[in-house]
N, C-alpha and C positions, 0 to 999 in steps of 0.2 A: 667241795664235799657234796655227795649225793646220798640220799636215803632211797634204797631200792628194796623191793619186796619180791618174794617168790610168787610169780603170777598164778601158781596153782596151789599154793599154801601160804595164805596171806599173813600168817603169824611169823613166818620166817623173814627176817629183815637183815640187811647188811648196810654198813656205811662205807662208801667208796670215796677216796680222796685222789682225784686225778689232777694232773698239771693242766693249767688253762691252755686251750688250743689257740694258735695264732689266727687272727682275723683275716678273712679274704675280702677283697673289694666288695662293697655293698653290704657288709655285715656290721652288726653292732653287738657289743657285749653288755648285757644287763646284769647288774648285781642284785640278786633277790634280797629285798629288804625284809619282807614279812608276808605271811600268808595265813589263811584260816584252815582249820581242820574240822570237818563236820561229817555227819553221816552221808552227805552227798558224795564225799570223796571215797567212802567205802563202796557206794553204788558204782562209781567209776571203775573201781577195781573188780567188783563182782561182774560187771558187764564189760570188762576191759577187752575181752576177745570178741564178743558179739558186736560191740559198738565201736571197736577200734580205738578205745581210749589209750591203750598202751602205745599206739603209734605216734602220739604227739611228741613224746620225749623218750626216744629209744634209750634203753640202758646200755652201758658199756659192755662189750663182749666179755664173757667169763670163761674160765678154764674148767668149771665144773658142769654138771649135767642140769643144773637149775636154770630155768628160764626166768631171768630177772626183769623187772619192770619198774618204771617210775610213775607213781600215781599223780595225776594232774591235780593242782590246787589253784585257788584264785588269790591274788595278792598284788602287792606293790613291788616295783623294781626300779632301779636308777641306772641310767646310761653312764657307764664308767669308761667306755672306749668306743669310738665311732669312726667309721670310714665314710660316713654320709653327712654332707653339710647340713641337711635338714634336721638332724638329730644331734644336738649339742650335749656334751658331757654334763651330767647333773640333772638332765630331764627325768622327771618321775612319771612312770606309766603304771596303769592298772590293767591286769589281764591274766591269762592262763599261764601258769608257771609249773615247773617241777619242784619237788621238795629238795632243793639244791641251793648252793650259794650263788650260782650264776647260770645264765642262759645266753647262748649266741643265737641271734635272729637275723633275718634278711628282710628289712623293712621295705614296703612298697605300698601302693595305693594310698598315698598320703591324702589327708584332708585336714581341715583346721582342728579337728578333735582327736586325731590319732592316725594309726597306720595298721597295715596287715602284715603279718609274717609270711613272706613268700617263699620260705624254705621248701624245696621240692618235696620232701617227705610229708609236708602238711598240706599240699595242694588239694588233695582229695577230701580234706576234712571240712566239716561245717564251718562256714565263715565266722559265725558267732564266737567260735573258740580261737580263732586266729587273729582277732582284732585287739589292739592295745590302745588304751585311751590315755591321752595326755592329761595328767591330773589338773594342770592349770586351766584346761579348757573343758573339763568333764562337768556337765551340769549337775551331777549328784555329788561331786566331791566336796568334802568338808574336812579340812586338815585336822580338826579336833575329833572327827568321827571316822577316821580310817578303819578302826576295828569293825564298826557297823557295816562299812562297805565290804570288807573282806569276808566277814562271817555271813552276812545276810543278803547282800545284793545278788549274787548268783542264784541263791535259793529263791529270793523274792522274784527274780525274773521268771524262774520256773513256776512259782506260785501264780504269778500274774498270767502266764500263758495257760496254766491249768484252768484258771477262772475264765479266761477269754475263750478257750476252746469249748468249755462246757456251755458258755453262753452262746457260742457260735453254733454248736451242734446239738446240745442236749437240753439246755435250760431255756425254754421259750418263756416269754414274758408271763404267760399264764401258769408256769410251773409252780406247784405248791407242795412238792414232795421233799424227800430227804436227800442230802448230799452226804454220803458216808465216806469218811477219810480215815484210812488206817495209819498206823504209826503217828498218832495224833500229837505226840510230844515232840516230833521232829520239826525242825524249823521250816522245812518246805511245807509240811502239813499245816503248821500254824499260819504261815503266810497265806496259803490257799483258803483256810477257814476264815481268816480276817477279811479277805476280799469277797468270798462267796456270801458271808453273813450279811454283807451290805446290800445284797440283792433281795428285793421284796419277794416274800413267799418261800424262800429257801430255808429249810430246817437242817442245820449243819450238825452232823453227828460225828464225834471223835471216837475212834476205836483205839484203845491203848491197853497197856498192861495194868494189872491192879496196883503195882507200885507207882505208876505215874498218873493214876486216875485223879488224885487230888490236885496235882499241878495243872493238868489239862483242864479240869473243871474251873480252877481259879483264874485261868486266862481270860475267860469271858467271851471268847470268840466262837465257842461251841455252844449250841443250844442244848445239847445232850451229850453225855459221855457214857460209853458202853465199854466194858472190858472184854478181852478176847475170850474169856471163859464164860461169858454171859451173852452170847450172840442172840439168844432168844429174847433179850430185852430190846433189840432193835425195833424201830417203829415199822408199821406196815404201810402199804400204799406205794405210789410211784417213788422211785429212787434212782440215783446214780452212784457209782462206786469209784472212788479214787484210791488206788492201791499203791501206797508208798512202802508198805512193809514187805511185799513180795513173798508172802507166806501162803503156800497153797492150801493149807488147812483153813486159814481164815478166809481166803478167797472163796473156797467151796462153801463154807458156812454162810457167807454173805449171799452168794448166788442162790443157795438152797432156800434161804429165808425169804428173799424177795421174788425169786422165780421170774415169771414173765413181767412182773411189775418193775424189774430193773431195766431202765431205759438205756444205760450206757455203763461200761466197765472199762476203766482206764488203768493200765500198768505204768507206774511212774518210776518206782525205785525198788530197792532191795535192802532196807534197813535190817530186816530179819534175814541176813545174808546166808546164815547156815541152814535155813529152812529150804526144802525143795521148791523149785519153781512150779507155777501153775501147770497142771497137766490133766488130760482126760476131758471128757465131755462135761460141761457145766450147764445147769439150767439158766435160762435167760441169754442175753447177748454174749458173744465171744469176747473175751478181754482184748482190748486194743492197746498196743504199745504206744506210749506218749513220748515224743521227741521234741523238746522245747525249741531247738533251733529251727525246726521245720515251721512251727507256728510263728516264730519271730520273723522268718523270711516271708511268710504269708502276709503278716500284718505290716511289714516294711513295704510290701508292694501295695497293700490296700490303703494304708494311711500315709505312706512316705516316711522317711526316717524322722523328720521333724514331728510328724503326728504321733508316731510311736513313742518317740522320746518324751513328748509332752505328757502323754497319758501315763507312761510308766513313772516319770518323775513325780507327778502329782500324787500317784498312789504310794510311791516309795516314801515321800516325805511324811505322809500321814502314818504309814506303818512304822518307819524308823522312830518317830517320836513316841508312838504307842509302846514299842518294846522296851523303852527306857524304864518302864514301871516294873519290869520283871527280869530283864536280862543283865548279866554281869559278864565281864570279859576277863579271861585268864591268859597270861602270857607264858610261853615255854621258850626259853632261850638256850641255844646250843643243840648240836645234833643229838646228843643222848637224851635230852629233855624232850625233843620233838619225837624221837623214837618211842619214848615212854607214853606220850600223849596219844600217838597213833595206836599203840597196842591197847591202851585203855579204851579208846573209842571203838576199836575193833571188837573188844570184849563186851561192849555195852556198858562199861563202868563209868559213865559220864553223867553229870547232872544236867538235865535239860535247861536249867536256868542259867547255864554257863556257855559262853561262846569262846572257843579256843583259838587263840592267835599265836602263831609260831614264827621263830626266826632261827635259821641254822647257825647264825653267828652267836657266840657267847655274849652275855649282857655286859 
C-alpha cells in the first residue's frame, strides 16, 4: 500500500495497493514499520521538484494526467526478505522511507552501523538520505524512545547543522546580536533555538503566529517571542535570520527591519507552504538556501564520522530529555488514518505539542 500525492496539488491524495515485486539478486525487501509526519515532510513536498525529493521513491505510473509522487519520511523498517547474506531477516533499520508498507533497496557500502541503498535512481542523491542505520548498532537508538527518533532526530540533525553553520559563518565568539527564527513552533526551529540559546551572547527571537505565541514562550528556549503581525517589536542591532516559514512577506519585513545590520539570512524550509517564495530585491544580505546534507558532509570531513557522531549524540541526548517536558506522541494506524494526519498537517491543523507517528498497517 502506497500513499501518493499530486505533486502540483498537495491536497489531492490516493492510496495505491500494488502486488509486491520479486527481488533481484542484491536486493532486500524492507517492511515499513512506522514513520513520523512533521512539517519537514511538507517542506520535502514543497521543494520536491527543486531539490529532487520526488526522485527518491518514484510513484507507480498512472493512467491519468496527474503527476503523482511519494513524500519521503523518516522511520523504522524491518528486513522481511533478503538476497544478501549480510542482512538477515528481522534486522531493524532506521532511515529514509516512503509512506508505504514496503520498500525494496539494494544495500551496499556496509559498515558496522549500517549500509547505503545503491539503487541506480538514488545514486545522484545526497548520501545522508541513502544511508540506513542498524538499530542494534545505532548510538542514538533506544527501543523505548523510537517515537523520539522518528519525529525529532531528522529535524534535530537539521537544527544541529543550522546552529553549526551559523557558528561557522555568522556567529563569531563576540557576536551579541539576535538570532531570529521564523515558524518558531516547528520542531526544526525549536531544536535550533535550543542549541543557539546555549551560545554566549546570542539573543534568540522566535517569530510565530498569535495562536502559537503562548506555547513558544512557554518553551523557554527563546529569549523573546514576536508575532508575525508585530514585526516592529523585533530588536534592533546586529542579527541573523533563520527562515523556516518560507513566507516572502515575513522575510521582507525582517530584512526591512534590520537592513544592513542583518549579517546573514538563511532559507531552511517552507512551513508556510501556501505563501509565495521570497522574491525581489531585499535590504541586507541576499537569502542563502540551507542544505543540511552539505553541512553534514563538510563536518564529516572536518571532524571524521566518529567526531561528528560524538558531537551530535551528546547534543541529541540533552535535547531528547528536554522535550519530554512538553512533547506528546500520537499514533495513526492504517492508510486512511495516515492520510487524515497528512491532510491535517498540510492544513496546519496540528498541535505543536504533539509528535505524529504513523503506520500504514492497521493496529
